[in-house]
C-alpha positions as CSV (number, residue, x, y, z in Angstrom):
1,X,-0.1,0.0,0.1
2,X,1.4,3.8,-0.7
3,X,2.1,6.3,1.3
4,X,-1.2,8.0,0.0
5,X,-3.3,5.0,0.6
6,X,-2.6,4.9,4.3
7,X,-3.5,8.6,4.4
8,X,-6.4,8.6,2.9
9,X,-7.4,5.7,5.4
10,X,-6.4,7.5,8.4
11,X,-8.9,10.8,7.2
12,X,-11.6,8.3,6.9
13,X,-11.4,7.1,10.2
14,X,-11.5,10.4,12.0
15,X,-14.3,11.3,9.8
16,X,-16.4,8.3,11.1
17,X,-15.6,9.1,14.8
18,X,-16.4,12.8,14.6
19,X,-19.7,12.1,13.0
20,X,-20.5,9.4,15.9
21,X,-19.5,12.1,18.4
22,X,-21.8,14.6,16.7
23,X,-24.6,12.6,16.5
24,X,-24.2,11.5,20.4
25,X,-24.1,15.3,21.0
26,X,-27.2,16.0,19.2
27,X,-29.2,13.1,21.2
28,X,-27.6,14.0,24.8
29,X,-27.8,17.7,24.6
30,X,-31.5,18.6,25.3
31,X,-31.3,16.3,28.1
32,X,-28.0,17.8,29.3
33,X,-29.0,21.6,28.8
34,X,-32.1,20.4,31.0
35,X,-30.1,19.3,33.9
36,X,-27.9,22.5,33.9
37,X,-30.1,25.0,32.9
38,X,-31.8,27.2,36.0
39,X,-35.1,26.3,36.8
40,X,-37.9,28.6,35.8
41,X,-39.3,31.3,38.2
42,X,-42.9,31.0,37.9
43,X,-44.8,34.1,38.7
44,X,-46.8,34.0,42.3
45,X,-50.5,34.4,42.1
46,X,-52.1,37.1,44.3
47,X,-53.8,35.8,47.1
48,X,-57.3,36.6,48.1
49,X,-59.2,36.9,51.5
50,X,-60.0,33.3,51.6
51,X,-56.3,32.5,50.4
52,X,-54.4,34.4,52.8
53,X,-56.7,32.7,56.0
54,X,-55.7,29.4,54.6
55,X,-52.0,30.5,54.0
56,X,-51.8,31.8,57.3
57,X,-53.7,28.3,58.9
58,X,-52.3,25.8,56.6
59,X,-54.0,23.1,54.8
60,X,-54.9,20.9,57.7
61,X,-55.9,23.8,60.0
62,X,-58.7,25.2,58.3
63,X,-60.6,21.6,58.6
64,X,-59.9,22.2,62.3
65,X,-62.9,22.8,64.8
66,X,-62.6,26.3,66.4
67,X,-61.8,25.6,69.8
68,X,-58.3,23.6,67.9
69,X,-57.4,26.4,65.5
70,X,-53.6,27.5,66.5
71,X,-55.0,31.4,67.2
72,X,-57.8,30.2,69.8
73,X,-55.2,29.4,72.8
74,X,-53.4,32.5,73.0
75,X,-56.6,34.6,72.4
76,X,-58.4,32.4,75.4
77,X,-54.9,33.0,77.4
78,X,-55.2,36.8,76.6
79,X,-58.8,36.5,77.9
80,X,-58.9,34.3,80.8
81,X,-55.0,33.6,81.7
82,X,-54.3,29.7,81.8
83,X,-57.6,28.8,79.4
84,X,-55.0,28.3,76.6
85,X,-52.7,26.2,78.3
86,X,-55.6,23.9,79.4
87,X,-57.1,23.8,76.1
88,X,-54.2,22.3,75.0
89,X,-53.8,19.7,77.8
90,X,-51.1,21.6,79.8
91,X,-51.3,21.7,83.5
92,X,-49.2,24.8,84.3
93,X,-52.7,26.4,82.8
94,X,-53.8,25.9,86.9
95,X,-51.1,28.0,87.9
96,X,-52.1,30.9,85.6
97,X,-55.7,30.3,86.5
98,X,-54.9,30.4,90.4
99,X,-52.9,33.4,90.3
100,X,-55.4,35.2,88.6
101,X,-58.1,34.3,91.2
102,X,-55.9,35.3,93.9
103,X,-54.4,38.5,92.3
104,X,-58.4,40.0,91.4
105,X,-59.4,38.7,94.9
106,X,-56.8,40.5,96.7
107,X,-57.3,43.9,94.4
108,X,-61.1,43.7,95.5
109,X,-60.1,43.2,99.1
110,X,-57.7,46.2,99.2
111,X,-60.1,48.4,97.4
112,X,-62.9,47.5,100.1
113,X,-60.3,48.2,103.1
114,X,-59.7,51.6,101.1
115,X,-63.3,52.4,100.8
116,X,-63.9,51.6,104.8
117,X,-60.9,53.7,105.9
118,X,-62.2,56.8,103.6
119,X,-65.6,56.3,105.1
120,X,-64.1,56.2,108.7
121,X,-62.1,59.6,107.9
122,X,-64.8,61.7,106.6
123,X,-66.9,60.8,109.3
124,X,-64.3,61.6,112.1
125,X,-63.4,64.5,110.1
126,X,-67.1,65.6,110.2
127,X,-68.0,64.7,113.7
128,X,-65.0,66.5,115.4
129,X,-63.8,69.5,113.3
130,X,-66.4,70.2,110.6
131,X,-69.9,70.0,112.7
132,X,-69.5,73.4,114.5
133,X,-69.5,75.3,111.0
134,X,-72.5,73.0,109.1
135,X,-75.2,71.1,110.3
136,X,-75.2,69.1,106.9
137,X,-72.5,66.9,105.9
138,X,-71.2,67.5,102.4
139,X,-67.8,65.5,101.4
140,X,-65.0,66.9,99.5
141,X,-62.3,65.4,97.3
142,X,-59.4,63.8,98.6
143,X,-56.9,66.9,98.6
144,X,-59.3,68.6,101.0
145,X,-59.1,65.9,103.7
146,X,-55.4,65.9,102.7
147,X,-55.4,69.6,104.0
148,X,-57.3,69.1,106.9
149,X,-54.1,66.8,108.0
150,X,-51.7,69.6,107.6
151,X,-53.5,72.0,109.1
152,X,-55.1,72.6,112.5
153,X,-57.8,75.0,111.0
154,X,-59.1,76.1,107.9
155,X,-59.3,79.8,109.2
156,X,-61.7,82.2,108.2
157,X,-62.6,83.1,104.4
158,X,-63.3,86.8,105.2
159,X,-61.8,88.2,108.7
160,X,-63.4,91.8,108.0
161,X,-66.8,91.5,109.7
162,X,-67.7,94.8,107.9
163,X,-68.6,95.7,104.2
164,X,-65.0,95.1,103.2
165,X,-62.9,91.7,102.0
166,X,-59.9,90.7,104.1
167,X,-58.5,87.4,103.5
168,X,-57.1,85.5,106.3
169,X,-53.8,86.6,107.6
170,X,-53.0,83.9,109.9
171,X,-50.5,81.8,107.7
172,X,-50.6,78.8,110.6
173,X,-54.3,77.9,108.9
174,X,-55.3,76.9,105.4
175,X,-56.5,79.8,104.3
176,X,-54.0,82.0,105.7
177,X,-51.1,79.7,104.0
178,X,-53.3,80.4,100.3
179,X,-53.1,83.9,101.0
180,X,-49.5,84.2,101.7
181,X,-49.1,82.0,98.4
182,X,-51.4,84.8,96.6
183,X,-48.9,87.8,97.8
184,X,-45.5,85.8,96.8
185,X,-47.0,84.8,93.3
186,X,-48.5,88.3,92.4
187,X,-47.1,91.0,94.6
188,X,-43.9,92.6,94.3
189,X,-43.6,93.0,98.1
190,X,-45.6,90.0,99.8
191,X,-45.4,92.3,103.2
192,X,-46.7,95.3,101.6
193,X,-50.4,95.4,99.9
194,X,-50.5,97.6,97.0
195,X,-53.6,99.9,96.0
196,X,-56.8,97.4,96.4
197,X,-57.8,98.7,92.3
198,X,-54.4,97.6,91.2
199,X,-54.2,94.6,88.7
200,X,-51.8,92.6,91.0
201,X,-53.8,93.1,94.2
202,X,-57.0,91.8,92.0
203,X,-55.3,89.1,90.4
204,X,-53.8,88.0,94.0
205,X,-57.6,88.3,95.4
206,X,-58.9,85.8,92.8
207,X,-55.9,83.4,93.3
208,X,-57.4,83.5,96.9
209,X,-60.7,83.5,96.5
210,X,-60.7,80.2,94.1
211,X,-58.5,78.0,96.6
212,X,-59.6,78.9,100.0
213,X,-62.0,77.3,102.0
214,X,-65.5,78.6,103.1
215,X,-69.0,78.0,104.6
216,X,-69.6,74.4,105.2
217,X,-66.1,73.0,104.3
218,X,-64.1,74.9,107.0
219,X,-63.1,73.3,110.0
220,X,-61.2,73.1,113.1
221,X,-59.2,70.8,115.2
222,X,-58.2,72.9,118.3
223,X,-58.3,71.2,121.4
224,X,-58.7,67.9,119.2
225,X,-55.3,67.2,118.3
226,X,-55.4,63.4,119.2
227,X,-58.1,63.1,116.9
228,X,-56.6,64.8,114.0
229,X,-53.6,62.4,114.6
230,X,-55.8,59.3,114.0
231,X,-57.8,61.2,111.0
232,X,-54.2,61.6,109.4
233,X,-53.3,57.8,109.9
234,X,-56.5,56.5,108.3
235,X,-56.1,58.7,105.3
236,X,-52.2,57.3,104.9
237,X,-54.5,53.7,105.2
238,X,-56.9,54.4,102.9
239,X,-54.3,56.0,100.2
240,X,-51.9,53.1,100.6
241,X,-54.7,50.5,100.3
242,X,-56.0,52.1,97.0
243,X,-52.4,52.5,95.8
244,X,-51.9,48.9,96.7
245,X,-55.2,47.7,94.9
246,X,-53.8,49.6,91.7
247,X,-50.6,47.8,91.7
248,X,-52.3,44.3,91.8
249,X,-54.3,45.1,89.0
250,X,-51.2,46.1,87.0
251,X,-50.0,42.7,87.8
252,X,-53.4,41.0,86.6
253,X,-52.6,42.5,83.2
254,X,-49.3,41.3,83.2
255,X,-50.7,37.6,84.0
256,X,-52.8,38.0,81.0
257,X,-50.0,39.0,78.7
258,X,-47.6,36.1,80.3
259,X,-50.2,33.4,79.8
260,X,-51.0,34.7,76.0
261,X,-47.3,34.7,74.9
262,X,-46.5,31.3,76.7
263,X,-49.5,29.9,74.9
264,X,-48.3,31.3,71.6
265,X,-44.8,30.2,71.9
266,X,-46.0,27.0,72.9
267,X,-48.5,26.5,69.8
268,X,-45.8,27.6,67.4
269,X,-43.0,25.2,69.0
270,X,-45.8,22.3,68.3
271,X,-46.3,23.4,65.1
272,X,-42.5,23.9,64.4
273,X,-42.2,20.1,65.2
274,X,-45.1,18.7,63.1
275,X,-44.5,16.9,60.0
276,X,-43.7,18.9,56.9
277,X,-43.0,22.0,59.1
278,X,-39.4,21.5,60.0
279,X,-37.1,24.5,59.5
280,X,-35.3,23.9,56.0
281,X,-32.4,25.7,54.2
282,X,-32.4,25.8,50.8
283,X,-30.7,27.7,47.7
284,X,-32.5,29.2,45.0
285,X,-30.2,29.7,42.0
286,X,-31.5,32.1,39.3
287,X,-29.8,34.1,36.1
288,X,-26.9,36.2,37.7
289,X,-27.8,35.5,41.4
290,X,-28.0,33.0,44.3
291,X,-30.7,33.4,47.1
292,X,-30.2,31.7,50.4
293,X,-33.9,31.1,52.2
294,X,-34.9,29.6,55.2
295,X,-38.3,28.3,55.9
296,X,-39.6,27.6,59.3
297,X,-42.9,26.0,60.4
298,X,-44.5,29.2,62.0
C-alpha cells in the first residue's frame, strides 16, 4: 500500500469518529441542557382573602374545629389566663388561673379596705372638726381631707366683719397659707399690700378666692389634736390600700399577657415540630444571582 493510501485511510477513520461524536451530542444535548439550565421562576398568584387565611392556617388547619385552631389558645389565654394552656392539655394553666383568682381577690379586698378607711376619716372629720360650721355633711375631694390633716384649722374666709373683704392673715391656717402664696405669686412685696384697685392685688384676690375654704367646708381641730392624728393615720391607710389595689391590677394585666405569650410560643413550637413544618435551608439559583432561604414552620 502506498503512503497516499495509508493517509486516506486515517482521514476516513477520523471522519467516522467525528460523525459518531456529533450524533451523540445531538441526542444527549437537550437532556443535558435541561439539567444544567436554572429552573424557571413561576410568577406567584395574588392571594385573595380566603387564600390568605388558608396560607396562615395551613391546609389542615382550616378543617380543624374552632376550639383547636392555632390562634384560639393565645386569644383564650389573653382573655382568661391559663385557659389556652388548659385547652392544650398543659397543667401549668392551673397556675395561671390560680394566680388570676388570687390577684383579683386581693385587689378587690384592698379596694374595699380603702373605702372603709375613707368612710372612717370622712366621718371623723365631720364629727369632730366640721360639725361646728355646718349641720349638713358635705364630703369633699381627697385633696381637701389631706389639707385637713396638715393644718389645725381652715381659718376664716373673710376676716373683716364689715363690708370689706380681707383674706385670712394667719399663715398657720389653711386659708392664711393660701393668701401668703397669692401675695408671693402676684405682689412685688408680699409684706406690703398695694392699692386694692391695682391689677396685681386683684389677681391675688382672685387666686385666693378660687382656693380658700369657706362655708360648710371650714374646719378646726383645736382641742382635738389626738383625733387629728387618728384622722391622718386613716388617710394614709386609705391611700396605701387604694395604691396597692392599683398595683395588683397591674400585675393582673401582666398575668394575662404572660399567659397569652406562653400559649403562643408553645403553639408555634408544636407547629414547628410537626411533619412538613421542620425548618429547611435551601439555595434558590437564578440567572446572575444565588438566594439563600430559610423556611420555618411558623
